[in-house]
C-alpha positions as a printed Julia matrix, in Angstrom:
788×3 Matrix{Float64}:
 104.98   -90.94  -12.89
 107.19   -89.73  -15.74
 109.7    -87.02  -15.38
 107.55   -84.76  -17.6
 104.95   -84.47  -14.86
 106.13   -82.27  -12.0
 106.71   -84.07   -8.74
 104.29   -81.73   -6.93
 101.43   -82.72   -9.24
 102.36   -86.4    -9.11
 102.17   -86.37   -5.31
  98.94   -84.37   -5.37
  97.25   -86.74   -7.82
  98.36   -89.81   -5.86
  97.0    -88.26   -2.65
  93.72   -87.35   -4.31
  93.21   -90.92   -5.54
  94.25   -92.4    -2.2
  91.74   -90.21   -0.29
  88.89   -91.21   -2.6
  87.41   -93.33    0.17
  83.84   -93.6     1.47
  85.05   -93.26    5.06
  86.25   -89.7     4.4
  84.12   -86.58    3.98
  82.85   -85.93    0.46
  83.77   -82.25    0.79
  87.46   -83.33    0.85
  87.25   -83.98   -2.9
  86.93   -80.25   -3.57
  90.11   -79.67   -1.54
  92.03   -82.15   -3.7
  90.6    -80.59   -6.87
  91.99   -77.21   -5.8
  95.37   -78.75   -4.97
  95.6    -80.46   -8.36
  94.51   -77.28  -10.13
  97.2    -75.26   -8.34
  99.85   -77.9    -9.18
  98.78   -77.89  -12.84
  98.9    -74.11  -12.99
 102.33   -74.14  -11.33
 103.56   -76.59  -14.01
 102.28   -74.36  -16.81
 103.56   -71.16  -15.24
 107.09   -72.64  -15.15
 107.25   -71.96  -18.88
 107.15   -68.27  -19.96
 104.42   -66.87  -22.25
 104.77   -63.79  -24.43
 108.07   -61.95  -24.91
 110.13   -64.51  -22.98
 108.57   -67.45  -24.81
 111.06   -69.88  -26.41
 109.52   -71.33  -29.57
 112.18   -74.08  -29.72
 111.67   -75.42  -26.16
 109.94   -78.73  -26.86
 109.15   -79.45  -23.22
 107.39   -76.08  -22.65
 105.58   -76.25  -26.0
 104.29   -79.73  -25.15
 103.23   -78.47  -21.72
 101.21   -75.54  -23.08
  99.76   -77.13  -26.23
  99.26   -80.79  -25.22
  99.72   -81.45  -21.53
  97.47   -78.54  -20.42
  94.55   -79.82  -22.47
  94.86   -83.31  -20.98
  95.17   -81.72  -17.55
  91.87   -79.89  -18.11
  90.11   -83.1   -19.19
  91.47   -85.0   -16.19
  90.29   -82.27  -13.82
  86.86   -82.29  -15.5
  86.72   -86.06  -14.99
  87.62   -85.63  -11.33
  84.94   -82.93  -10.93
  82.31   -85.2   -12.52
  83.36   -88.04  -10.22
  82.92   -85.68   -7.28
  79.39   -84.82   -8.47
  78.4    -88.48   -8.86
  79.79   -89.37   -5.44
  77.9    -86.46   -3.84
  74.67   -87.61   -5.49
  75.34   -91.17   -4.31
  75.97   -90.01   -0.74
  72.69   -88.06   -0.74
  70.85   -91.13   -1.99
  72.49   -93.22    0.71
  71.47   -90.64    3.31
  67.86   -90.88    2.14
  67.93   -94.67    2.05
  67.74   -94.93   -1.75
  71.23   -96.45   -2.08
  72.98   -99.01    0.08
  76.34   -98.52    1.73
  77.74  -101.38   -0.36
  76.69   -99.75   -3.63
  78.24   -96.44   -2.57
  81.49   -98.16   -1.65
  81.47   -99.92   -5.04
  81.02   -96.56   -6.76
  84.04   -95.19   -4.88
  86.11   -98.21   -5.96
  85.12   -97.89   -9.62
  85.77   -94.13   -9.5
  89.31   -94.71   -8.18
  89.99   -97.25  -10.93
  88.64   -94.92  -13.63
  90.73   -91.97  -12.44
  93.84   -94.1   -12.06
  93.41   -95.5   -15.58
  92.89   -91.99  -16.98
  96.04   -90.83  -15.21
  98.06   -93.74  -16.61
  96.76   -93.11  -20.12
  97.65   -89.47  -19.78
 101.19   -90.26  -18.64
 101.73   -92.89  -21.35
 100.36   -90.72  -24.13
 102.39   -87.71  -23.08
 105.62   -89.74  -22.83
 105.04   -91.38  -26.23
 104.36   -88.01  -27.89
 107.53   -86.46  -26.41
 109.81   -89.35  -27.36
 108.45   -89.47  -30.91
 109.22   -85.77  -31.45
 112.68   -86.1   -29.89
 113.61   -88.98  -32.2
 112.43   -87.33  -35.45
 114.08   -83.93  -36.07
 112.03   -83.18  -39.18
 108.7    -83.9   -37.47
 109.82   -81.96  -34.38
 110.69   -78.84  -36.46
 107.41   -79.07  -38.38
 105.4    -79.32  -35.12
 107.35   -76.45  -33.48
 106.77   -74.23  -36.53
 103.07   -75.07  -36.5
 102.81   -74.18  -32.81
 104.76   -70.95  -33.51
 101.99   -69.8   -35.87
  99.29   -70.4   -33.21
  98.37   -68.33  -30.19
  99.65   -69.9   -27.01
  96.56   -71.49  -25.39
  98.02   -71.58  -21.88
  96.31   -68.38  -20.55
  92.94   -69.9   -21.51
  93.81   -73.28  -20.01
  95.02   -71.59  -16.83
  91.67   -69.81  -16.52
  89.76   -73.03  -17.21
  91.74   -75.03  -14.65
  91.0    -72.48  -11.95
  87.36   -72.28  -13.04
  86.98   -76.07  -12.76
  88.52   -75.99   -9.3
  86.02   -73.28   -8.39
  83.2    -75.48   -9.65
  84.41   -78.28   -7.38
  84.37   -75.88   -4.45
  80.82   -74.79   -5.37
  79.75   -78.42   -5.62
  81.06   -79.05   -2.1
  79.17   -76.02   -0.75
  76.05   -77.17   -2.59
  76.43   -80.64   -1.1
  76.55   -79.17    2.41
  73.3    -77.25    1.78
  71.61   -80.25    0.2
  72.64   -82.47    3.11
  70.82   -80.14    5.5
  67.83   -80.05    3.17
  67.8    -83.84    2.9
  67.54   -83.96    6.7
  64.5    -81.69    6.49
  62.93   -84.02    3.94
  63.63   -86.91    6.29
  61.89   -85.0     9.11
  58.94   -84.3     6.8
  58.6    -87.95    5.84
  58.77   -88.97    9.5
  56.07   -86.44   10.39
  53.77   -87.65    7.62
  54.45   -91.23    8.64
  53.56   -90.23   12.2
  50.16   -89.06   10.97
  49.63   -92.43    9.31
  50.76   -94.25   12.45
  48.51   -92.23   14.76
  45.45   -92.73   12.57
  46.24   -96.44   12.3
  46.66   -96.74   16.07
  43.33   -94.97   16.63
  41.63   -97.35   14.24
  43.17  -100.49   15.71
  42.53   -99.26   19.25
  38.83   -98.72   18.48
  38.44  -102.25   17.14
  40.42  -103.68   20.06
  38.26  -101.85   22.6
  35.11  -103.1    20.88
  36.39  -106.7    21.09
  37.34  -106.24   24.77
  33.89  -104.91   25.67
  32.15  -107.69   23.74
  34.26  -110.29   25.57
  33.44  -108.67   28.93
  29.7   -108.69   28.2
  29.51  -112.19   26.75
  31.71  -113.87   29.33
  29.7   -112.51   32.26
  26.83  -114.24   34.01
  23.16  -113.35   33.55
  22.35  -112.33   37.11
  19.93  -109.5    37.76
  22.67  -106.99   38.61
  24.56  -107.7    35.38
  23.04  -104.84   33.29
  23.99  -102.33   35.97
  27.55  -103.66   36.03
  27.77  -103.4    32.25
  26.43   -99.82   32.29
  28.94   -98.79   34.97
  31.79  -100.41   33.07
  30.84   -98.59   29.87
  30.54   -95.32   31.8
  34.13   -95.86   32.99
  35.15   -96.58   29.4
  33.69   -93.28   28.21
  35.39   -91.34   31.02
  38.75   -93.03   30.45
  38.82   -92.27   26.75
  41.5    -89.7    26.01
  40.76   -86.64   23.92
  41.32   -87.73   20.3
  44.24   -86.23   18.44
  43.42   -83.36   16.07
  44.67   -83.54   12.52
  45.47   -79.82   12.38
  48.01   -80.41   15.2
  50.03   -82.4    12.66
  49.23   -80.41    9.52
  50.38   -77.23   11.27
  53.73   -78.89   11.94
  53.92   -80.02    8.31
  53.3    -76.45    7.13
  55.86   -75.05    9.58
  58.47   -77.59    8.45
  57.92   -76.85    4.76
  58.07   -73.11    5.5
  61.69   -73.65    6.58
  62.73   -75.02    3.18
  64.87   -72.79    0.98
  62.98   -70.8    -1.62
  65.69   -70.84   -4.27
  68.48   -73.36   -4.66
  70.6    -74.2    -7.66
  71.17   -77.93   -7.91
  73.77   -79.53  -10.18
  72.11   -82.57  -11.72
  74.67   -83.76  -14.27
  77.41   -83.01  -16.76
  77.41   -83.11  -20.53
  80.26   -82.15  -22.85
  82.26   -80.79  -19.92
  79.44   -78.42  -18.94
  77.55   -78.8   -15.7
  73.76   -79.0   -15.92
  71.69   -77.19  -13.31
  68.14   -76.95  -12.04
  66.89   -73.84  -10.3
  64.51   -75.23   -7.67
  62.14   -73.47   -5.29
  62.05   -76.3    -2.79
  59.56   -74.55   -0.51
  56.95   -73.88   -3.17
  57.42   -77.15   -5.05
  57.18   -79.26   -1.88
  54.23   -77.3    -0.54
  52.31   -77.65   -3.8
  53.11   -81.35   -4.13
  52.21   -82.2    -0.52
  49.0    -80.16   -0.77
  47.95   -81.76   -4.05
  49.22   -85.32   -3.68
  49.49   -86.17    0.02
  47.04   -84.01    1.98
  43.86   -85.08    0.17
  44.69   -88.73    0.9
  45.55   -87.91    4.52
  42.21   -86.1     4.92
  40.42   -89.14    3.53
  42.44   -91.47    5.77
  41.72   -89.35    8.84
  38.03   -89.21    7.93
  37.91   -93.01    7.79
  39.68   -93.21   11.14
  37.19   -90.79   12.72
  34.26   -92.7    11.23
  35.57   -95.89   12.83
  36.03   -94.17   16.21
  32.67   -92.39   16.04
  31.05   -95.71   15.21
  32.53   -97.18   18.39
  31.19   -94.3    20.5
  27.7    -94.72   19.06
  27.8    -98.51   19.57
  28.99   -98.11   23.18
  26.23   -95.56   23.82
  23.62   -97.96   22.42
  24.83  -100.85   24.6
  24.97   -98.6    27.65
  21.43   -97.34   27.03
  20.19  -100.91   26.66
  21.91  -101.91   29.89
  20.48   -98.92   31.77
  16.99   -99.71   30.48
  17.3   -103.33   31.61
  18.62  -102.25   35.02
  15.68   -99.82   35.42
  13.15  -102.52   34.51
  14.75  -104.97   36.99
  14.61  -102.38   39.77
  10.93  -101.81   38.96
  10.3   -105.5    39.61
   9.63  -106.48   36.02
  10.66  -109.87   34.72
  13.54  -109.37   32.33
  15.35  -111.94   30.23
  19.06  -111.08   30.07
  20.82  -112.24   26.9
  24.47  -111.17   26.88
  24.85  -111.84   23.16
  21.85  -109.66   22.39
  23.17  -106.96   24.73
  26.5   -106.9    22.88
  24.83  -106.97   19.45
  25.43  -103.25   18.59
  29.17  -103.72   19.11
  29.2   -106.92   17.05
  27.39  -105.1    14.25
  29.92  -102.28   14.55
  32.84  -104.68   14.06
  31.17  -106.21   11.01
  30.59  -102.79    9.45
  34.13  -101.71   10.33
  35.78  -104.57    8.42
  35.11  -102.94    5.04
  36.28   -99.54    6.28
  39.41  -101.12    7.75
  40.22  -102.72    4.4
  39.75   -99.38    2.66
  41.85   -97.72    5.36
  44.69  -100.21    4.89
  44.74   -99.8     1.1
  44.74   -96.02    1.4
  47.49   -96.09    4.02
  49.67   -98.34    1.86
  49.16   -96.06   -1.11
  50.19   -93.04    0.93
  53.26   -94.74    2.34
  54.42   -95.76   -1.13
  53.85   -92.24   -2.46
  55.78   -90.6     0.38
  58.67   -93.07    0.33
  59.01   -93.03   -3.45
  58.77   -89.33   -4.25
  59.14   -87.13   -1.18
  62.91   -87.07   -1.22
  65.52   -84.47   -2.02
  67.13   -86.83   -4.53
  63.96   -86.71   -6.64
  65.56   -83.56   -8.03
  68.0    -85.79   -9.95
  65.2    -87.4   -11.95
  65.13   -86.54  -15.66
  61.87   -84.58  -15.24
  62.38   -80.86  -15.62
  60.45   -79.98  -12.46
  61.14   -81.15   -8.94
  58.14   -83.12   -7.61
  56.0    -82.37  -10.68
  52.23   -82.28  -10.16
  49.91   -84.55  -12.15
  48.48   -82.94  -15.25
  44.95   -83.22  -13.88
  45.61   -81.46  -10.57
  43.55   -78.34  -10.22
  41.39   -76.27  -12.48
  44.32   -75.35  -14.71
  44.13   -78.71  -16.49
  40.77   -78.03  -18.01
  41.07   -77.72  -21.78
  38.68   -75.93  -24.05
  36.74   -78.01  -26.5
  37.88   -77.19  -29.99
  36.93   -78.24  -33.49
  33.19   -78.44  -32.7
  31.04   -77.14  -35.52
  28.17   -74.82  -34.67
  24.85   -76.58  -35.26
  22.64   -75.35  -38.01
  19.51   -73.3   -37.36
  17.3    -76.12  -38.62
  18.77   -78.66  -36.2
  18.43   -76.18  -33.35
  14.77   -75.52  -34.15
  14.04   -79.24  -34.26
  15.58   -79.79  -30.85
  13.86   -76.69  -29.49
  10.45   -77.89  -30.66
  11.04   -81.31  -29.13
  12.18   -79.64  -25.94
   9.0    -77.58  -25.71
   6.9    -80.72  -26.07
   8.86   -82.45  -23.32
   8.52   -79.37  -21.11
   4.72   -79.32  -21.49
   4.56   -83.01  -20.63
   6.81   -82.55  -17.61
   4.64   -79.67  -16.37
   1.56   -81.87  -16.54
   3.3    -84.62  -14.58
   4.58   -82.09  -12.05
   1.03   -81.03  -11.22
   0.16   -84.6   -10.27
   2.94   -84.92   -7.65
   2.09   -84.46   -3.98
   4.05   -82.16   -1.66
   5.65   -85.19    0.02
   6.74   -86.61   -3.34
   8.32   -83.32   -4.34
  10.08   -83.12   -0.97
  11.46   -86.66   -1.23
  12.66   -85.87   -4.76
  14.73   -82.95   -3.45
  16.19   -85.03   -0.63
  17.16   -87.81   -3.03
  18.66   -85.4    -5.54
  20.79   -83.9    -2.78
  22.22   -87.21   -1.61
  25.8    -88.34   -2.08
  26.18   -91.01   -4.78
  27.65   -94.09   -3.03
  29.85   -95.08   -5.99
  31.61   -91.71   -6.0
  32.93   -91.72   -2.42
  36.56   -91.27   -3.52
  35.53   -87.89   -4.96
  32.91   -86.7    -2.49
  34.99   -87.51    0.61
  37.41   -84.71   -0.32
  34.6    -82.27   -1.15
  32.81   -82.94    2.15
  35.9    -82.72    4.38
  34.88   -80.69    7.43
  36.62   -78.73   10.14
  40.11   -77.27   10.14
  42.75   -79.56    8.65
  45.46   -77.1     7.76
  45.23   -74.26    5.27
  45.25   -76.31    2.06
  41.54   -75.69    1.4
  41.24   -72.15    2.77
  40.06   -69.44    0.4
  38.89   -65.88    1.04
  38.11   -64.44    4.49
  40.98   -61.96    4.24
  38.86   -59.02    5.45
  37.42   -60.98    8.38
  40.88   -62.23    9.36
  42.29   -58.7     9.28
  39.4    -57.5    11.46
  40.06   -60.2    14.05
  43.8    -59.53   13.96
  43.1    -55.93   14.93
  40.75   -57.0    17.74
  43.37   -59.39   19.1
  46.03   -56.66   19.02
  43.68   -54.35   20.95
  43.09   -57.13   23.49
  46.83   -57.55   23.97
  46.95   -53.85   24.84
  44.41   -54.4    27.62
  41.06   -53.89   25.9
  38.08   -56.23   26.02
  38.53   -59.44   24.03
  35.24   -61.05   22.99
  34.14   -61.76   19.42
  30.96   -63.4    18.15
  30.98   -65.24   14.79
  27.57   -65.48   13.15
  26.24   -66.89    9.93
  23.69   -69.32    8.58
  24.32   -73.04    8.7
  27.32   -74.17    6.61
  28.69   -70.62    6.34
  32.09   -71.78    7.61
  31.97   -70.56   11.22
  33.8    -73.6    12.59
  36.47   -73.51    9.89
  37.08   -69.78   10.35
  37.19   -70.1    14.13
  39.77   -72.87   13.89
  41.76   -70.76   11.42
  41.94   -67.95   13.99
  42.96   -70.28   16.82
  45.68   -71.78   14.64
  47.11   -68.49   13.37
  46.99   -66.38   16.51
  46.67   -68.78   19.47
  48.5    -71.95   18.42
  48.95   -74.07   21.54
  47.0    -71.55   23.67
  43.44   -72.48   22.76
  40.86   -74.04   25.08
  37.9    -75.57   23.25
  34.7    -75.76   25.29
  32.05   -78.29   24.29
  29.16   -79.66   26.35
  29.35   -83.26   27.56
  32.97   -83.63   26.5
  36.33   -84.09   28.26
  38.14   -80.85   29.08
  41.83   -80.59   29.95
  43.38   -77.34   31.22
  46.99   -77.28   32.42
  46.91   -81.01   33.05
  43.67   -80.84   35.07
  40.89   -82.85   33.55
  37.13   -82.77   33.93
  34.01   -83.82   32.08
  31.78   -80.92   31.09
  27.99   -80.98   31.32
  25.52   -78.5    29.83
  26.36   -76.11   32.7
  28.45   -73.45   30.97
  29.05   -71.47   34.16
  30.67   -74.49   35.78
  32.94   -75.08   32.76
  33.93   -71.39   32.61
  34.84   -71.41   36.31
  37.06   -74.46   35.74
  38.87   -72.66   32.92
  39.29   -69.46   34.93
  40.63   -71.34   37.94
  43.5    -72.99   36.05
  44.49   -70.18   33.67
  45.45   -67.51   36.18
  48.98   -67.19   34.77
  47.93   -67.55   31.11
  46.31   -65.5    28.36
  44.49   -68.15   26.31
  41.74   -68.07   23.71
  38.47   -69.69   24.76
  36.73   -71.13   21.7
  33.01   -71.97   22.06
  31.62   -73.29   18.79
  27.85   -73.62   18.37
  26.71   -71.74   21.46
  23.19   -73.13   20.99
  24.39   -76.61   22.01
  24.82   -75.47   25.62
  21.38   -76.49   26.83
  19.6    -79.55   28.22
  16.75   -80.38   30.57
  18.56   -78.97   33.61
  20.29   -75.92   32.1
  18.69   -73.5    29.68
  20.49   -71.66   26.92
  19.38   -68.34   28.38
  20.99   -69.12   31.75
  24.21   -70.23   30.07
  24.33   -67.09   27.93
  23.89   -64.92   31.04
  26.76   -66.82   32.7
  28.91   -66.3    29.61
  28.19   -62.56   29.6
  29.15   -62.23   33.27
  32.34   -64.2    32.71
  33.29   -62.03   29.72
  32.71   -58.89   31.81
  35.03   -60.21   34.53
  37.83   -61.92   32.62
  37.95   -60.62   29.02
  41.11   -58.71   29.93
  43.16   -61.92   30.14
  41.0    -64.44   28.25
  40.04   -63.86   24.62
  36.55   -65.23   23.96
  35.65   -66.48   20.47
  32.06   -67.73   20.2
  30.03   -68.85   17.2
  26.3    -69.25   16.68
  23.76   -69.1    13.87
  22.03   -65.93   12.72
  18.68   -67.23   13.94
  19.97   -67.95   17.45
  21.77   -64.61   17.56
  18.65   -62.63   16.69
  16.6    -64.71   19.13
  19.02   -64.1    22.03
  19.68   -60.49   21.09
  15.98   -59.78   21.28
  15.71   -60.84   24.92
  19.26   -60.57   26.32
  20.95   -57.99   24.07
  23.63   -60.48   23.15
  25.31   -57.93   20.87
  26.34   -55.83   23.88
  28.18   -58.73   25.49
  30.74   -58.94   22.7
  33.29   -56.42   21.51
  32.49   -57.21   17.89
  30.25   -59.4    15.77
  31.66   -60.81   12.52
  29.18   -62.17    9.98
  30.47   -64.94    7.71
  27.54   -65.09    5.29
  29.24   -63.02    2.6
  31.51   -65.01    0.28
  32.48   -63.6    -3.1
  31.74   -65.41   -6.33
  35.43   -65.42   -7.34
  36.47   -66.96   -4.02
  33.7    -69.54   -4.37
  35.01   -70.65   -7.76
  38.5    -70.96   -6.26
  37.2    -72.89   -3.25
  35.37   -75.44   -5.4
  38.26   -75.74   -7.88
  40.79   -76.36   -5.08
  38.66   -79.14   -3.62
  37.99   -80.59   -7.05
  41.7    -80.46   -7.94
  42.58   -82.3    -4.74
  40.55   -85.31   -5.89
  42.7    -85.79   -9.04
  39.55   -86.47  -11.04
  38.9    -84.9   -14.44
  35.55   -83.16  -14.85
  33.93   -84.06  -18.18
  30.59   -83.48  -19.89
  28.05   -86.14  -20.83
  30.15   -87.07  -23.89
  33.32   -87.57  -21.86
  34.93   -84.35  -23.12
  36.95   -82.26  -20.61
  35.0    -79.27  -19.3
  36.47   -75.87  -20.06
  37.49   -73.43  -17.36
  34.67   -71.09  -18.35
  32.11   -73.9   -18.19
  33.45   -74.92  -14.78
  33.0    -71.38  -13.48
  29.48   -71.27  -14.91
  28.55   -74.47  -13.04
  29.79   -73.01   -9.76
  27.97   -69.7   -10.35
  24.71   -71.55  -10.91
  24.96   -73.26   -7.53
  26.27   -70.04   -5.91
  23.1    -68.19   -6.9
  20.88   -71.04   -5.69
  22.52   -71.08   -2.24
  22.71   -67.28   -1.77
  26.5    -67.55   -1.74
  26.73   -69.93    1.23
  30.18   -71.51    0.89
  29.52   -74.81    2.66
  26.17   -75.34    0.97
  27.67   -74.59   -2.45
  30.45   -77.16   -1.96
  27.94   -79.7    -0.64
  25.64   -79.28   -3.62
  28.58   -79.61   -5.99
  29.26   -82.97   -4.35
  25.56   -83.96   -4.51
  25.31   -83.2    -8.23
  28.61   -84.82   -9.27
  28.48   -88.38  -10.55
  31.16   -90.94  -11.32
  31.88   -91.22  -15.06
  34.68   -93.78  -14.79
  37.71   -94.46  -12.62
  39.46   -91.21  -13.53
  36.57   -88.91  -14.51
  33.47   -87.36  -12.97
  30.58   -85.43  -14.48
  27.83   -83.11  -13.3
  24.34   -84.62  -13.48
  22.22   -83.0   -16.17
  18.6    -82.01  -15.87
  16.49   -79.84  -13.63
  17.49   -79.22  -10.04
  14.5    -79.1    -7.75
  13.64   -76.9    -4.78
  11.48   -77.66   -1.77
   7.76   -77.05   -2.29
   5.78   -74.79    0.02
   4.76   -77.17    2.79
   4.74   -75.08    5.97
   1.76   -75.11    8.28
   1.7    -73.3    11.66
   2.37   -76.52   13.59
   5.08   -77.73   11.2
   6.76   -74.32   11.21
   6.73   -74.13   15.02
   8.31   -77.57   15.34
  10.96   -76.91   12.66
  11.78   -73.51   14.2
  12.43   -75.18   17.55
  14.69   -77.84   16.03
  16.54   -75.25   13.94
  17.24   -73.03   16.94
  18.35   -75.95   19.11
  20.37   -77.42   16.18
  20.21   -80.86   17.81
  17.44   -81.92   20.16
  16.03   -85.09   21.7
  12.4    -86.18   21.91
  12.51   -85.68   25.68
  13.47   -82.04   25.22
  10.63   -81.5    22.73
   8.12   -83.14   25.09
   9.24   -80.81   27.86
   9.05   -77.72   25.64
   5.64   -78.43   24.11
   4.02   -80.13   27.09
   0.79   -82.1    26.5
   0.49   -80.62   23.0
   3.52   -82.6    21.89
   1.8    -85.96   22.07
  -1.47   -84.6    20.76
  -0.19   -82.65   17.75
   3.58   -82.49   17.27
   4.7    -86.13   17.73
   2.92   -87.26   14.56
   4.22   -84.24   12.63
   7.77   -85.04   13.74
   7.38   -88.67   12.67
   6.17   -87.56    9.23
   9.08   -85.13    8.84
  11.52   -87.92    9.71
   9.93   -90.31    7.23
  10.12   -87.89    4.29
  13.71   -86.96    5.14
  13.38   -83.34    6.29
  14.46   -84.27    9.81
  17.24   -86.78   10.5
  17.55   -88.91   13.62
  21.22   -89.46   14.44
  22.51   -92.81   15.78
  22.7    -91.31   19.29
  19.02   -90.32   19.16
  19.52   -86.61   18.45
  17.16   -84.97   15.97
  18.27   -82.3    13.52
  17.11   -80.83   10.25
  18.68   -82.67    7.3
  21.8    -80.78    6.28
  21.06   -80.73    2.55
  17.87   -78.68    3.1
  18.53   -76.9     6.4
  19.1    -73.5     4.81
  16.12   -73.92    2.48
  13.91   -74.49    5.51
  15.55   -71.58    7.3
  14.74   -69.27    4.39
  11.13   -70.5     4.31
  10.72   -69.91    8.06
  12.32   -66.47    7.69
   9.93   -65.58    4.87
   6.98   -66.57    7.08
   8.44   -64.54   10.04
   8.89   -67.55   12.32
  12.53   -66.61   12.83
  15.1    -64.12   11.6
  18.21   -65.53    9.92
  19.34   -62.4     8.08
  22.98   -61.31    8.26
């Protein structure tokens, strides 16, 4: 150091460069910046300004006019080095930079600062000596400085301001470090979802292979089918309750809710000025995760559940085959036991699962890359203006209006209109020739999901509660239930019945309530399913009284919510729905002070039970979910459409305008009487793949079911609709001898034309795409009442 630099600053600068080490805390750089600033100010303050200023003091004039400016630039350089090191440390913390690269940056920063300091010293010394040697030049320079305002007060302010910026950078780094840890937690949680779904998928395939090996490696003795059936029964009982996706999505939402809403982030420096971004980390992350990650997670989870459901169906088929063989052997019949044939459903399941597993793996890899690449705090340092920017095609807001189209002339319009009338007359003639069955099949086919558009329709058809990304409307109903729950907490009766036609969103709304008001305190009751309460586990049957007693026994010290979805499912050959409803009413009367009961059922079942058992009196309140506003419907469809990242275009490939989009939704809304689930389903049915990035709505007429009801058909469909799912055995018991004489053939015909669907487990139910159409037809003929 030269004598012109004060010893205090020389020591401070040396210490600052020495402590520029990756092993020390980054925040220490701000401390050294303040020390250097104070030493620089002390050097400048040693020379008077104003009345006591000596215009002939070369040393002081050099200090104020030359040295102070170089001091400012050196401090700016140090501040910028601090910023770069902080950014590097954050990248290292998030795994985007190696320790070696950070250490190299520290080394190069020390060399740069040391070289700048040497240049400063050498330049200052050369300037001073040149003026001291040349009297004429010295006098000219002193006179020039005398005519100028002394810049020191401004430099003093700037030096302190730069030191303050270093302090702010250190404070910002501390906040960003905490936020980076939250992003790390968020990535780990999302990775956990991927891991769990992958484990479920691999476990299902592994169990299928284990069961196949057990069946094939066994002997073919007469008792073998019974052994196989018992083993599969144990498998079913040992299966743990599958994880629920909303358990993880709730944690994701809670974690994002803890992000800061407003944070200023320093992203660079240009011309000595710091560049900032004002970032709402909470909103930006929430929007990005909802638009980019969640739709893929829903699709991944759906694939995982399909693989697991396929295993359950295959196991049930093998078990039923084994039980049938065992029964025939006990009856003394000669039975040929072929282990390979017995295991065939599981082998077919594994073959079918291979394609899904490949799709699952590709989707999982895509998600992992997306999360690891973008979901990081340091993405804020990218050149993009926004933090985690959304794709341009996300959501309805990307729709652009078609412009520059000329209005067609009247002559062209008349020509098309005339041709259209001719086509209409021809179509009407052809329509008259179609049978009722042909018209019915045409509706079923039109309302089928196009297989080549699965990437789009999977998001539209996502069912159940998977977080609040897709929730729209229901504010009034939620407020009503909130008030009922508050009254229950004060000691009043707690029992609410949710009603609505099929696909009205009863399950989704019920899960919303459990998540918002009883997170971690909900007991879900389903027939023939495992039930765990306070660590005690049982397998429910169709006996609702027995299940309710189990819940009451192990919740004495709790105040849980008991969620019974689809009340009509609680019935079989040994237990009637009426008996179960009576048991539920008695239980509500006895325990609704400490257990909150939330039950859902269809309008038709409600009116049927209310007629004979006054079901309405059992519950504190009944909330109908049939009403869904047109505006909310447009939002609901647009949110689901936006989550697919597909662009909606017309037949010419032009983007559809926002107004046209709303018009499409309104058309379906009117056709479905405002049923939210049915509207979304039909949107999926009518949407076709245009190319890899675009979809389009199919043009042409949309057909309705013809009038096909007869007294026998209506009676059979009414029974299936009220039961929701029913087996042939149940129908035979209900109809008696008449079933075989009259109804069995009708049922077979309804299955063949697609109005009734037989599930892989043998259950019969009305095809979902027409269930509400049939309900309206039965209501119009007074076979049932499904009004709100």
